[in-house]
C-alpha positions, -999 to +999 in steps of 0.1 A: +654-145+914+689-143+905+691-182+899+671-184+867+693-184+835+687-170+797+685-206+786+659-217+816+633-192+798+641-201+765+634-236+773+601-231+791+567-237+780+553-214+755+519-200+754+499-182+728+469-162+733+444-149+709+416-128+718+387-123+699+358-093+701+329-090+681+303-063+688+272-067+671+247-041+662+215-063+676+220-092+699+249-102+722+285-093+715+307-121+711+341-121+734+361-153+729+398-165+741+418-192+726+452-205+743+475-231+729+506-241+748+536-259+734+562-279+756+601-276+752+597-296+725+575-271+700+550-299+702+511-289+712+505-300+746+474-283+759+444-258+742+416-246+757+388-218+745+366-196+764+335-175+756+332-153+789+323-121+784+341-101+816+360-066+815+382-063+788+400-032+799+384-012+766+353+008+778+338+008+744+338-029+742+332-033+784+302-007+779+289-028+750+286-058+771+269-041+798+301-042+822 
């Protein structure tokens, strides 16, 4: 603290996070997260996708997933 400037933050890596949940009437529910990481030049430097089902913080979705 006390040393980071606004320009340092603007020039940092940018991460976009997309969360997707589909509650099915029958069968398993779907919960996925996709993450895109962009470097300082704005070019995509990494991406990842997960389909782990865990606690979402939404009681209805968590109950539907058995959490």
